[in-house]
VEXTOR-840281 format. One record per atom (N, C-alpha, C): atom name; x, y, z. Coordinates in steps of 0.05 Angstrom, whole numbers, plus 5000, padded with zeros to 4 digits. Example, Ala and Ser with C-alpha at 12.3 -4.5 7.8 and 13.67 -1.06 7.14 Angstrom:
2
+----+------+-------+------+
|  a | east | north |   up |
+----+------+-------+------+
|  N | 5264 |  4886 | 5156 |
| CA | 5246 |  4910 | 5156 |
|  C | 5264 |  4934 | 5156 |
|  N | 5257 |  4955 | 5142 |
| CA | 5273 |  4979 | 5143 |
|  C | 5258 |  5001 | 5157 |
+----+------+-------+------+
end
This chain:
227
+----+------+-------+------+
|  a | east | north |   up |
+----+------+-------+------+
|  N | 8115 |  1963 | 7256 |
| CA | 8133 |  1980 | 7241 |
|  C | 8117 |  2001 | 7226 |
|  N | 8126 |  2026 | 7226 |
| CA | 8110 |  2047 | 7213 |
|  C | 8110 |  2044 | 7183 |
|  N | 8089 |  2055 | 7171 |
| CA | 8087 |  2054 | 7141 |
|  C | 8110 |  2068 | 7128 |
|  N | 8118 |  2091 | 7140 |
| CA | 8140 |  2106 | 7128 |
|  C | 8166 |  2090 | 7128 |
|  N | 8171 |  2075 | 7150 |
| CA | 8195 |  2059 | 7152 |
|  C | 8195 |  2036 | 7132 |
|  N | 8171 |  2024 | 7129 |
| CA | 8169 |  2002 | 7109 |
|  C | 8174 |  2012 | 7081 |
|  N | 8164 |  2036 | 7075 |
| CA | 8168 |  2047 | 7048 |
|  C | 8197 |  2053 | 7044 |
|  N | 8211 |  2062 | 7064 |
| CA | 8239 |  2069 | 7062 |
|  C | 8256 |  2045 | 7056 |
|  N | 8249 |  2022 | 7069 |
| CA | 8266 |  1998 | 7066 |
|  C | 8258 |  1981 | 7043 |
|  N | 8235 |  1986 | 7031 |
| CA | 8224 |  1968 | 7011 |
|  C | 8238 |  1972 | 6983 |
|  N | 8245 |  1950 | 6970 |
| CA | 8256 |  1952 | 6943 |
|  C | 8233 |  1950 | 6924 |
|  N | 8228 |  1970 | 6908 |
| CA | 8206 |  1970 | 6889 |
|  C | 8215 |  1956 | 6863 |
|  N | 8198 |  1938 | 6854 |
| CA | 8205 |  1920 | 6831 |
|  C | 8184 |  1922 | 6810 |
|  N | 8193 |  1921 | 6785 |
| CA | 8174 |  1919 | 6762 |
|  C | 8182 |  1893 | 6747 |
|  N | 8161 |  1880 | 6736 |
| CA | 8165 |  1855 | 6721 |
|  C | 8155 |  1859 | 6693 |
|  N | 8172 |  1854 | 6673 |
| CA | 8163 |  1854 | 6645 |
|  C | 8168 |  1826 | 6634 |
|  N | 8146 |  1812 | 6631 |
| CA | 8146 |  1783 | 6624 |
|  C | 8120 |  1776 | 6609 |
|  N | 8122 |  1763 | 6586 |
| CA | 8098 |  1759 | 6570 |
|  C | 8081 |  1735 | 6579 |
|  N | 8092 |  1716 | 6594 |
| CA | 8077 |  1693 | 6604 |
|  C | 8064 |  1700 | 6631 |
|  N | 8038 |  1699 | 6632 |
| CA | 8023 |  1707 | 6656 |
|  C | 8031 |  1690 | 6680 |
|  N | 8033 |  1664 | 6675 |
| CA | 8039 |  1645 | 6698 |
|  C | 8066 |  1652 | 6710 |
|  N | 8085 |  1658 | 6693 |
| CA | 8112 |  1666 | 6703 |
|  C | 8110 |  1692 | 6718 |
|  N | 8095 |  1712 | 6707 |
| CA | 8092 |  1737 | 6721 |
|  C | 8080 |  1734 | 6749 |
|  N | 8059 |  1718 | 6750 |
| CA | 8046 |  1713 | 6776 |
|  C | 8065 |  1700 | 6796 |
|  N | 8080 |  1680 | 6786 |
| CA | 8099 |  1666 | 6803 |
|  C | 8120 |  1684 | 6813 |
|  N | 8131 |  1701 | 6796 |
| CA | 8151 |  1720 | 6804 |
|  C | 8140 |  1740 | 6824 |
|  N | 8117 |  1750 | 6819 |
| CA | 8104 |  1770 | 6837 |
|  C | 8100 |  1758 | 6865 |
|  N | 8089 |  1734 | 6866 |
| CA | 8084 |  1721 | 6892 |
|  C | 8111 |  1715 | 6907 |
|  N | 8131 |  1705 | 6892 |
| CA | 8156 |  1698 | 6904 |
|  C | 8170 |  1723 | 6916 |
|  N | 8170 |  1745 | 6901 |
| CA | 8183 |  1769 | 6910 |
|  C | 8168 |  1784 | 6931 |
|  N | 8141 |  1785 | 6929 |
| CA | 8125 |  1798 | 6949 |
|  C | 8125 |  1783 | 6976 |
|  N | 8134 |  1758 | 6975 |
| CA | 8136 |  1743 | 7000 |
|  C | 8159 |  1753 | 7018 |
|  N | 8176 |  1770 | 7007 |
| CA | 8198 |  1782 | 7022 |
|  C | 8189 |  1809 | 7033 |
|  N | 8193 |  1813 | 7059 |
| CA | 8184 |  1837 | 7072 |
|  C | 8197 |  1863 | 7061 |
|  N | 8221 |  1860 | 7050 |
| CA | 8235 |  1884 | 7040 |
|  C | 8231 |  1888 | 7010 |
|  N | 8211 |  1875 | 6998 |
| CA | 8206 |  1878 | 6969 |
|  C | 8177 |  1882 | 6963 |
|  N | 8172 |  1897 | 6941 |
| CA | 8144 |  1901 | 6933 |
|  C | 8143 |  1904 | 6902 |
|  N | 8128 |  1888 | 6889 |
| CA | 8124 |  1890 | 6860 |
|  C | 8104 |  1912 | 6855 |
|  N | 8113 |  1934 | 6843 |
| CA | 8096 |  1957 | 6839 |
|  C | 8085 |  1959 | 6811 |
|  N | 8095 |  1943 | 6792 |
| CA | 8085 |  1944 | 6765 |
|  C | 8092 |  1918 | 6751 |
|  N | 8075 |  1910 | 6732 |
| CA | 8081 |  1887 | 6716 |
|  C | 8067 |  1890 | 6689 |
|  N | 8080 |  1879 | 6668 |
| CA | 8070 |  1881 | 6641 |
|  C | 8077 |  1857 | 6625 |
|  N | 8061 |  1852 | 6604 |
| CA | 8067 |  1829 | 6586 |
|  C | 8082 |  1838 | 6562 |
|  N | 8087 |  1863 | 6558 |
| CA | 8103 |  1872 | 6535 |
|  C | 8119 |  1897 | 6542 |
|  N | 8140 |  1902 | 6526 |
| CA | 8159 |  1923 | 6533 |
|  C | 8148 |  1951 | 6531 |
|  N | 8131 |  1956 | 6511 |
| CA | 8120 |  1983 | 6507 |
|  C | 8104 |  1992 | 6531 |
|  N | 8085 |  1975 | 6539 |
| CA | 8069 |  1982 | 6563 |
|  C | 8087 |  1982 | 6588 |
|  N | 8106 |  1963 | 6589 |
| CA | 8124 |  1961 | 6612 |
|  C | 8140 |  1987 | 6616 |
|  N | 8150 |  1998 | 6594 |
| CA | 8166 |  2023 | 6596 |
|  C | 8149 |  2046 | 6607 |
|  N | 8124 |  2047 | 6599 |
| CA | 8106 |  2068 | 6609 |
|  C | 8102 |  2065 | 6639 |
|  N | 8098 |  2040 | 6648 |
| CA | 8094 |  2035 | 6676 |
|  C | 8119 |  2041 | 6692 |
|  N | 8142 |  2034 | 6681 |
| CA | 8167 |  2039 | 6694 |
|  C | 8172 |  2069 | 6697 |
|  N | 8166 |  2084 | 6676 |
| CA | 8170 |  2113 | 6678 |
|  C | 8152 |  2125 | 6699 |
|  N | 8128 |  2114 | 6702 |
| CA | 8109 |  2125 | 6722 |
|  C | 8115 |  2116 | 6751 |
|  N | 8123 |  2091 | 6754 |
| CA | 8127 |  2080 | 6782 |
|  C | 8155 |  2083 | 6792 |
|  N | 8175 |  2087 | 6774 |
| CA | 8203 |  2091 | 6782 |
|  C | 8213 |  2068 | 6801 |
|  N | 8212 |  2043 | 6792 |
| CA | 8221 |  2021 | 6809 |
|  C | 8251 |  2021 | 6813 |
|  N | 8260 |  2008 | 6834 |
| CA | 8289 |  2006 | 6839 |
|  C | 8302 |  1985 | 6820 |
|  N | 8287 |  1964 | 6816 |
| CA | 8297 |  1941 | 6800 |
|  C | 8275 |  1932 | 6781 |
|  N | 8283 |  1925 | 6756 |
| CA | 8265 |  1915 | 6736 |
|  C | 8274 |  1887 | 6728 |
|  N | 8256 |  1868 | 6729 |
| CA | 8261 |  1841 | 6718 |
|  C | 8251 |  1841 | 6689 |
|  N | 8269 |  1838 | 6671 |
| CA | 8263 |  1840 | 6642 |
|  C | 8267 |  1814 | 6627 |
|  N | 8246 |  1803 | 6615 |
| CA | 8249 |  1780 | 6598 |
|  C | 8262 |  1789 | 6572 |
|  N | 8278 |  1772 | 6559 |
| CA | 8290 |  1779 | 6534 |
|  C | 8272 |  1774 | 6510 |
|  N | 8258 |  1751 | 6511 |
| CA | 8241 |  1743 | 6488 |
|  C | 8213 |  1754 | 6489 |
|  N | 8211 |  1780 | 6489 |
| CA | 8185 |  1793 | 6490 |
|  C | 8173 |  1797 | 6463 |
|  N | 8146 |  1797 | 6460 |
| CA | 8134 |  1802 | 6434 |
|  C | 8138 |  1832 | 6426 |
|  N | 8141 |  1837 | 6400 |
| CA | 8145 |  1864 | 6391 |
|  C | 8173 |  1873 | 6398 |
|  N | 8175 |  1893 | 6414 |
| CA | 8201 |  1903 | 6423 |
|  C | 8214 |  1883 | 6442 |
|  N | 8237 |  1872 | 6435 |
| CA | 8250 |  1852 | 6452 |
|  C | 8263 |  1864 | 6477 |
|  N | 8272 |  1847 | 6495 |
| CA | 8283 |  1856 | 6520 |
|  C | 8308 |  1873 | 6517 |
|  N | 8325 |  1867 | 6498 |
| CA | 8350 |  1882 | 6493 |
|  C | 8343 |  1911 | 6485 |
|  N | 8324 |  1914 | 6466 |
| CA | 8316 |  1941 | 6458 |
|  C | 8303 |  1956 | 6481 |
|  N | 8287 |  1941 | 6497 |
| CA | 8273 |  1954 | 6519 |
|  C | 8293 |  1964 | 6540 |
|  N | 8314 |  1948 | 6545 |
| CA | 8334 |  1957 | 6565 |
|  C | 8348 |  1983 | 6557 |
|  N | 8354 |  1985 | 6531 |
| CA | 8367 |  2009 | 6521 |
|  C | 8349 |  2034 | 6525 |
|  N | 8323 |  2030 | 6520 |
| CA | 8304 |  2052 | 6523 |
|  C | 8300 |  2058 | 6553 |
|  N | 8299 |  2037 | 6569 |
| CA | 8295 |  2040 | 6597 |
|  C | 8317 |  2057 | 6610 |
|  N | 8342 |  2053 | 6602 |
| CA | 8364 |  2068 | 6612 |
|  C | 8362 |  2098 | 6605 |
|  N | 8349 |  2104 | 6583 |
| CA | 8344 |  2132 | 6576 |
|  C | 8323 |  2144 | 6593 |
|  N | 8303 |  2128 | 6600 |
| CA | 8280 |  2138 | 6615 |
|  C | 8287 |  2141 | 6645 |
|  N | 8298 |  2120 | 6656 |
| CA | 8305 |  2120 | 6685 |
|  C | 8333 |  2108 | 6688 |
|  N | 8354 |  2124 | 6684 |
| CA | 8382 |  2115 | 6685 |
|  C | 8390 |  2101 | 6711 |
|  N | 8377 |  2108 | 6733 |
| CA | 8385 |  2097 | 6759 |
|  C | 8372 |  2070 | 6764 |
|  N | 8352 |  2062 | 6749 |
| CA | 8339 |  2037 | 6753 |
|  C | 8357 |  2014 | 6746 |
|  N | 8359 |  1994 | 6763 |
| CA | 8375 |  1970 | 6758 |
|  C | 8358 |  1950 | 6742 |
|  N | 8372 |  1934 | 6725 |
| CA | 8358 |  1915 | 6708 |
|  C | 8369 |  1887 | 6712 |
|  N | 8350 |  1868 | 6716 |
| CA | 8358 |  1840 | 6717 |
|  C | 8345 |  1827 | 6692 |
|  N | 8362 |  1816 | 6674 |
| CA | 8353 |  1801 | 6651 |
|  C | 8345 |  1773 | 6662 |
|  N | 8320 |  1767 | 6661 |
| CA | 8310 |  1741 | 6671 |
|  C | 8299 |  1726 | 6647 |
|  N | 8313 |  1704 | 6639 |
| CA | 8307 |  1691 | 6614 |
|  C | 8313 |  1661 | 6615 |
|  N | 8303 |  1647 | 6596 |
| CA | 8310 |  1618 | 6592 |
|  C | 8333 |  1615 | 6573 |
|  N | 8342 |  1637 | 6561 |
| CA | 8363 |  1636 | 6541 |
|  C | 8390 |  1633 | 6555 |
|  N | 8406 |  1614 | 6547 |
| CA | 8431 |  1609 | 6560 |
|  C | 8455 |  1610 | 6541 |
|  N | 8453 |  1628 | 6521 |
| CA | 8474 |  1631 | 6501 |
|  C | 8492 |  1654 | 6510 |
|  N | 8518 |  1650 | 6509 |
| CA | 8538 |  1669 | 6518 |
|  C | 8535 |  1696 | 6505 |
|  N | 8529 |  1696 | 6479 |
| CA | 8528 |  1722 | 6464 |
|  C | 8504 |  1739 | 6474 |
|  N | 8483 |  1725 | 6484 |
| CA | 8460 |  1740 | 6494 |
|  C | 8466 |  1752 | 6521 |
|  N | 8483 |  1739 | 6537 |
| CA | 8491 |  1750 | 6562 |
|  C | 8507 |  1776 | 6557 |
|  N | 8525 |  1775 | 6538 |
| CA | 8541 |  1798 | 6531 |
|  C | 8524 |  1820 | 6521 |
|  N | 8505 |  1813 | 6504 |
| CA | 8487 |  1833 | 6492 |
|  C | 8470 |  1847 | 6514 |
|  N | 8460 |  1831 | 6533 |
| CA | 8444 |  1841 | 6555 |
|  C | 8460 |  1860 | 6572 |
|  N | 8484 |  1852 | 6580 |
| CA | 8501 |  1869 | 6597 |
|  C | 8509 |  1895 | 6582 |
|  N | 8514 |  1892 | 6557 |
| CA | 8522 |  1916 | 6541 |
|  C | 8499 |  1935 | 6537 |
|  N | 8474 |  1925 | 6541 |
| CA | 8450 |  1942 | 6537 |
|  C | 8440 |  1953 | 6562 |
|  N | 8453 |  1948 | 6584 |
| CA | 8445 |  1960 | 6610 |
|  C | 8437 |  1941 | 6632 |
|  N | 8437 |  1915 | 6627 |
| CA | 8430 |  1896 | 6648 |
|  C | 8452 |  1896 | 6670 |
|  N | 8443 |  1895 | 6694 |
| CA | 8461 |  1892 | 6717 |
|  C | 8464 |  1864 | 6726 |
|  N | 8447 |  1846 | 6717 |
| CA | 8448 |  1818 | 6724 |
|  C | 8435 |  1802 | 6702 |
|  N | 8442 |  1776 | 6701 |
| CA | 8431 |  1758 | 6681 |
|  C | 8424 |  1732 | 6695 |
|  N | 8398 |  1726 | 6698 |
| CA | 8388 |  1703 | 6712 |
|  C | 8373 |  1685 | 6694 |
|  N | 8377 |  1659 | 6697 |
| CA | 8360 |  1639 | 6683 |
|  C | 8334 |  1636 | 6699 |
|  N | 8313 |  1629 | 6685 |
| CA | 8286 |  1628 | 6698 |
|  C | 8283 |  1605 | 6717 |
|  N | 8301 |  1586 | 6717 |
| CA | 8299 |  1564 | 6736 |
|  C | 8313 |  1570 | 6762 |
|  N | 8321 |  1595 | 6766 |
| CA | 8335 |  1603 | 6790 |
|  C | 8317 |  1599 | 6815 |
|  N | 8328 |  1591 | 6837 |
| CA | 8313 |  1587 | 6862 |
|  C | 8302 |  1614 | 6871 |
|  N | 8276 |  1614 | 6879 |
| CA | 8263 |  1639 | 6887 |
|  C | 8279 |  1655 | 6908 |
|  N | 8289 |  1641 | 6928 |
| CA | 8304 |  1655 | 6949 |
|  C | 8330 |  1667 | 6938 |
|  N | 8343 |  1652 | 6920 |
| CA | 8367 |  1662 | 6907 |
|  C | 8361 |  1687 | 6890 |
|  N | 8338 |  1686 | 6877 |
| CA | 8330 |  1709 | 6861 |
|  C | 8326 |  1734 | 6879 |
|  N | 8314 |  1729 | 6902 |
| CA | 8310 |  1751 | 6921 |
|  C | 8337 |  1763 | 6930 |
|  N | 8356 |  1745 | 6934 |
| CA | 8383 |  1754 | 6942 |
|  C | 8396 |  1770 | 6919 |
|  N | 8392 |  1761 | 6894 |
| CA | 8403 |  1776 | 6871 |
|  C | 8390 |  1803 | 6869 |
|  N | 8364 |  1805 | 6873 |
| CA | 8350 |  1831 | 6873 |
|  C | 8362 |  1850 | 6893 |
|  N | 8366 |  1840 | 6917 |
| CA | 8378 |  1857 | 6938 |
|  C | 8406 |  1866 | 6930 |
|  N | 8422 |  1848 | 6920 |
| CA | 8450 |  1855 | 6911 |
|  C | 8449 |  1876 | 6889 |
|  N | 8433 |  1871 | 6869 |
| CA | 8431 |  1888 | 6846 |
|  C | 8422 |  1916 | 6854 |
|  N | 8403 |  1917 | 6873 |
| CA | 8393 |  1943 | 6883 |
|  C | 8415 |  1959 | 6896 |
|  N | 8436 |  1945 | 6906 |
| CA | 8459 |  1958 | 6919 |
|  C | 8481 |  1965 | 6899 |
|  N | 8477 |  1956 | 6874 |
| CA | 8497 |  1962 | 6854 |
|  C | 8515 |  1939 | 6845 |
|  N | 8509 |  1915 | 6854 |
| CA | 8525 |  1891 | 6847 |
|  C | 8517 |  1881 | 6819 |
|  N | 8537 |  1873 | 6804 |
| CA | 8532 |  1860 | 6778 |
|  C | 8533 |  1830 | 6782 |
|  N | 8513 |  1815 | 6772 |
| CA | 8512 |  1786 | 6777 |
|  C | 8505 |  1771 | 6751 |
|  N | 8519 |  1749 | 6747 |
| CA | 8514 |  1731 | 6724 |
|  C | 8509 |  1703 | 6734 |
|  N | 8488 |  1690 | 6725 |
| CA | 8482 |  1663 | 6733 |
|  C | 8507 |  1646 | 6728 |
|  N | 8516 |  1631 | 6748 |
| CA | 8540 |  1615 | 6745 |
|  C | 8538 |  1594 | 6722 |
|  N | 8513 |  1587 | 6715 |
| CA | 8510 |  1567 | 6693 |
|  C | 8519 |  1579 | 6666 |
|  N | 8514 |  1605 | 6662 |
| CA | 8520 |  1617 | 6636 |
|  C | 8546 |  1634 | 6637 |
|  N | 8557 |  1639 | 6661 |
| CA | 8581 |  1656 | 6663 |
|  C | 8604 |  1645 | 6645 |
|  N | 8610 |  1619 | 6646 |
| CA | 8632 |  1610 | 6629 |
|  C | 8626 |  1614 | 6599 |
|  N | 8601 |  1611 | 6591 |
| CA | 8593 |  1615 | 6563 |
|  C | 8597 |  1644 | 6555 |
|  N | 8590 |  1662 | 6574 |
| CA | 8592 |  1690 | 6569 |
|  C | 8621 |  1698 | 6565 |
|  N | 8639 |  1688 | 6582 |
| CA | 8667 |  1694 | 6580 |
|  C | 8679 |  1684 | 6554 |
|  N | 8670 |  1660 | 6546 |
| CA | 8681 |  1648 | 6521 |
|  C | 8671 |  1663 | 6496 |
|  N | 8649 |  1679 | 6499 |
| CA | 8638 |  1694 | 6477 |
|  C | 8651 |  1721 | 6473 |
|  N | 8667 |  1729 | 6493 |
| CA | 8679 |  1756 | 6492 |
|  C | 8702 |  1756 | 6472 |
|  N | 8706 |  1778 | 6457 |
| CA | 8728 |  1780 | 6439 |
|  C | 8755 |  1779 | 6453 |
|  N | 8775 |  1767 | 6441 |
| CA | 8801 |  1766 | 6453 |
|  C | 8817 |  1792 | 6446 |
|  N | 8834 |  1800 | 6464 |
| CA | 8850 |  1824 | 6459 |
|  C | 8880 |  1816 | 6458 |
|  N | 8894 |  1827 | 6440 |
| CA | 8922 |  1820 | 6437 |
|  C | 8940 |  1834 | 6458 |
|  N | 8934 |  1859 | 6464 |
| CA | 8950 |  1874 | 6483 |
|  C | 8937 |  1877 | 6510 |
|  N | 8952 |  1873 | 6531 |
| CA | 8942 |  1876 | 6558 |
|  C | 8943 |  1906 | 6565 |
|  N | 8920 |  1916 | 6572 |
| CA | 8919 |  1945 | 6579 |
|  C | 8892 |  1955 | 6572 |
|  N | 8888 |  1981 | 6578 |
| CA | 8862 |  1993 | 6573 |
|  C | 8866 |  2022 | 6566 |
|  N | 8852 |  2031 | 6546 |
| CA | 8854 |  2059 | 6537 |
|  C | 8829 |  2073 | 6548 |
|  N | 8832 |  2090 | 6568 |
| CA | 8808 |  2103 | 6579 |
|  C | 8795 |  2122 | 6560 |
|  N | 8771 |  2131 | 6568 |
| CA | 8756 |  2150 | 6552 |
|  C | 8773 |  2176 | 6550 |
|  N | 8766 |  2192 | 6530 |
| CA | 8781 |  2217 | 6526 |
|  C | 8777 |  2235 | 6550 |
|  N | 8755 |  2231 | 6565 |
| CA | 8750 |  2248 | 6588 |
|  C | 8769 |  2241 | 6611 |
|  N | 8783 |  2219 | 6609 |
| CA | 8802 |  2211 | 6630 |
|  C | 8829 |  2222 | 6622 |
|  N | 8842 |  2236 | 6641 |
| CA | 8867 |  2249 | 6635 |
|  C | 8891 |  2232 | 6642 |
|  N | 8887 |  2207 | 6649 |
| CA | 8909 |  2191 | 6659 |
|  C | 8926 |  2180 | 6636 |
|  N | 8915 |  2180 | 6611 |
| CA | 8929 |  2167 | 6589 |
|  C | 8925 |  2137 | 6590 |
|  N | 8941 |  2123 | 6576 |
| CA | 8938 |  2094 | 6575 |
|  C | 8951 |  2081 | 6600 |
|  N | 8935 |  2069 | 6617 |
| CA | 8945 |  2057 | 6641 |
|  C | 8938 |  2027 | 6641 |
|  N | 8958 |  2009 | 6638 |
| CA | 8952 |  1981 | 6637 |
|  C | 8944 |  1970 | 6664 |
|  N | 8926 |  1950 | 6663 |
| CA | 8920 |  1936 | 6688 |
|  C | 8942 |  1914 | 6692 |
|  N | 8948 |  1908 | 6717 |
| CA | 8967 |  1887 | 6722 |
|  C | 8953 |  1860 | 6718 |
|  N | 8969 |  1839 | 6717 |
| CA | 8959 |  1812 | 6714 |
|  C | 8939 |  1806 | 6736 |
|  N | 8946 |  1813 | 6761 |
| CA | 8928 |  1808 | 6783 |
|  C | 8902 |  1824 | 6781 |
|  N | 8904 |  1849 | 6772 |
| CA | 8880 |  1865 | 6768 |
|  C | 8861 |  1854 | 6747 |
|  N | 8873 |  1841 | 6726 |
| CA | 8856 |  1828 | 6706 |
|  C | 8841 |  1804 | 6719 |
|  N | 8855 |  1790 | 6737 |
| CA | 8842 |  1768 | 6751 |
|  C | 8818 |  1778 | 6767 |
|  N | 8823 |  1800 | 6782 |
| CA | 8802 |  1812 | 6798 |
|  C | 8779 |  1822 | 6780 |
|  N | 8785 |  1834 | 6757 |
| CA | 8765 |  1844 | 6739 |
|  C | 8747 |  1821 | 6729 |
|  N | 8758 |  1798 | 6724 |
| CA | 8742 |  1775 | 6715 |
|  C | 8722 |  1768 | 6736 |
|  N | 8730 |  1769 | 6762 |
| CA | 8712 |  1763 | 6783 |
|  C | 8691 |  1785 | 6786 |
|  N | 8698 |  1810 | 6781 |
| CA | 8679 |  1832 | 6782 |
|  C | 8657 |  1828 | 6761 |
|  N | 8665 |  1819 | 6737 |
| CA | 8645 |  1813 | 6716 |
|  C | 8626 |  1792 | 6724 |
|  N | 8635 |  1773 | 6741 |
| CA | 8618 |  1752 | 6750 |
|  C | 8601 |  1760 | 6774 |
|  N | 8604 |  1785 | 6783 |
| CA | 8588 |  1796 | 6804 |
|  C | 8597 |  1788 | 6832 |
|  N | 8621 |  1780 | 6835 |
| CA | 8631 |  1771 | 6862 |
|  C | 8638 |  1795 | 6880 |
|  N | 8633 |  1791 | 6905 |
| CA | 8640 |  1812 | 6925 |
|  C | 8669 |  1812 | 6932 |
|  N | 8678 |  1832 | 6946 |
| CA | 8706 |  1833 | 6954 |
|  C | 8714 |  1808 | 6971 |
|  N | 8696 |  1800 | 6988 |
| CA | 8701 |  1776 | 7005 |
|  C | 8705 |  1751 | 6987 |
|  N | 8687 |  1748 | 6967 |
| CA | 8689 |  1725 | 6950 |
|  C | 8714 |  1726 | 6933 |
|  N | 8721 |  1750 | 6923 |
| CA | 8746 |  1753 | 6908 |
|  C | 8770 |  1746 | 6924 |
|  N | 8770 |  1755 | 6949 |
| CA | 8793 |  1750 | 6967 |
|  C | 8796 |  1720 | 6971 |
|  N | 8773 |  1706 | 6974 |
| CA | 8774 |  1677 | 6978 |
|  C | 8784 |  1663 | 6954 |
|  N | 8776 |  1671 | 6930 |
| CA | 8784 |  1659 | 6905 |
|  C | 8814 |  1663 | 6900 |
|  N | 8824 |  1686 | 6906 |
| CA | 8852 |  1693 | 6901 |
|  C | 8871 |  1688 | 6924 |
|  N | 8859 |  1679 | 6947 |
| CA | 8874 |  1673 | 6971 |
|  C | 8889 |  1698 | 6980 |
|  N | 8875 |  1720 | 6983 |
| CA | 8887 |  1745 | 6993 |
|  C | 8868 |  1756 | 7014 |
|  N | 8876 |  1777 | 7028 |
| CA | 8858 |  1789 | 7048 |
|  C | 8836 |  1806 | 7034 |
|  N | 8814 |  1810 | 7048 |
| CA | 8793 |  1827 | 7038 |
|  C | 8803 |  1855 | 7032 |
|  N | 8821 |  1865 | 7049 |
| CA | 8832 |  1892 | 7046 |
|  C | 8848 |  1893 | 7019 |
|  N | 8863 |  1872 | 7013 |
| CA | 8878 |  1872 | 6988 |
|  C | 8859 |  1871 | 6964 |
|  N | 8839 |  1854 | 6966 |
| CA | 8819 |  1852 | 6944 |
|  C | 8806 |  1879 | 6939 |
|  N | 8799 |  1893 | 6961 |
| CA | 8786 |  1919 | 6959 |
|  C | 8805 |  1939 | 6946 |
|  N | 8831 |  1938 | 6953 |
| CA | 8850 |  1956 | 6941 |
|  C | 8853 |  1952 | 6911 |
|  N | 8853 |  1926 | 6903 |
| CA | 8854 |  1920 | 6874 |
|  C | 8830 |  1931 | 6859 |
|  N | 8806 |  1928 | 6872 |
| CA | 8781 |  1938 | 6859 |
|  C | 8783 |  1969 | 6856 |
|  N | 8792 |  1983 | 6877 |
| CA | 8794 |  2012 | 6876 |
|  C | 8813 |  2020 | 6854 |
|  N | 8836 |  2006 | 6851 |
| CA | 8855 |  2012 | 6831 |
|  C | 8843 |  2008 | 6803 |
|  N | 8828 |  1986 | 6800 |
| CA | 8815 |  1981 | 6774 |
|  C | 8796 |  2003 | 6766 |
|  N | 8779 |  2011 | 6785 |
| CA | 8760 |  2032 | 6780 |
|  C | 8773 |  2058 | 6771 |
|  N | 8796 |  2065 | 6785 |
| CA | 8811 |  2089 | 6778 |
|  C | 8823 |  2087 | 6751 |
|  N | 8835 |  2065 | 6744 |
| CA | 8849 |  2062 | 6718 |
|  C | 8829 |  2061 | 6695 |
|  N | 8805 |  2050 | 6701 |
| CA | 8785 |  2048 | 6680 |
|  C | 8768 |  2073 | 6677 |
|  N | 8772 |  2091 | 6697 |
| CA | 8757 |  2116 | 6697 |
|  C | 8727 |  2112 | 6698 |
|  N | 8719 |  2094 | 6717 |
| CA | 8690 |  2089 | 6722 |
|  C | 8685 |  2094 | 6752 |
|  N | 8659 |  2096 | 6758 |
| CA | 8651 |  2104 | 6785 |
|  C | 8645 |  2080 | 6804 |
|  N | 8638 |  2057 | 6792 |
| CA | 8630 |  2035 | 6809 |
|  C | 8636 |  2008 | 6795 |
|  N | 8630 |  1987 | 6810 |
| CA | 8636 |  1960 | 6801 |
|  C | 8619 |  1952 | 6776 |
|  N | 8594 |  1961 | 6776 |
| CA | 8576 |  1955 | 6754 |
|  C | 8587 |  1967 | 6728 |
|  N | 8595 |  1992 | 6729 |
| CA | 8606 |  2006 | 6706 |
|  C | 8631 |  1992 | 6696 |
|  N | 8648 |  1983 | 6715 |
| CA | 8672 |  1969 | 6708 |
|  C | 8666 |  1943 | 6694 |
|  N | 8647 |  1928 | 6705 |
| CA | 8640 |  1902 | 6693 |
|  C | 8628 |  1905 | 6665 |
|  N | 8610 |  1924 | 6662 |
| CA | 8598 |  1929 | 6636 |
|  C | 8619 |  1939 | 6615 |
|  N | 8636 |  1957 | 6624 |
| CA | 8657 |  1967 | 6606 |
|  C | 8676 |  1945 | 6598 |
|  N | 8683 |  1928 | 6617 |
| CA | 8701 |  1905 | 6611 |
|  C | 8689 |  1887 | 6590 |
|  N | 8662 |  1882 | 6593 |
| CA | 8649 |  1865 | 6573 |
|  C | 8648 |  1878 | 6546 |
|  N | 8641 |  1904 | 6546 |
| CA | 8638 |  1918 | 6520 |
|  C | 8665 |  1921 | 6506 |
|  N | 8686 |  1925 | 6521 |
| CA | 8713 |  1929 | 6510 |
|  C | 8728 |  1903 | 6505 |
|  N | 8717 |  1880 | 6513 |
| CA | 8730 |  1855 | 6509 |
|  C | 8755 |  1852 | 6526 |
|  N | 8755 |  1862 | 6550 |
| CA | 8778 |  1862 | 6567 |
|  C | 8782 |  1835 | 6582 |
|  N | 8761 |  1819 | 6584 |
| CA | 8764 |  1794 | 6598 |
|  C | 8753 |  1771 | 6581 |
+----+------+-------+------+
end
């Protein structure tokens, strides 16, 4: 296979993790996949952000408990530097409020560090495509940490001209699955509907929420306490 083709297919990854042994393990596990390449790694956020700005990775694995600038602060700055870069919060922290904080700060996925290496590779691939993913172990905790809303509905941004358009009960069910990073096929299986119907619900949700993709919908849902 030509070098140009390899470069085109390869997912570029940066790792920001303060424990060297963990960094080495992550690098080896991810580089073992032909479609992935770790292009940068750092033990702290300040140096990590400089490397990320220079290397422009597709996906960043970000620890939360970093020395100095923590992972949450780093994610906020990272989104200013390279808005298109996807972020996976990779941590041993399993508290629901930290999942919400990470997603609200720009994380596209939340993984615990005991995740299986092959599963992590799958998450990296999905996140690179725009999927939002939360480790099933902490997903229930994250949902229980979200604020409750009294009224069913959603008030779009002022830039949205649709006015107040409430989501249906079924659309709220679909939205919960979107927050958990499930695909249309998985949502269809959970709700016992066709994939076409699940896709239609997702498209309706994106339109009503005035967002462009599933990740934006999931993050907005978390930030607004919709689920």
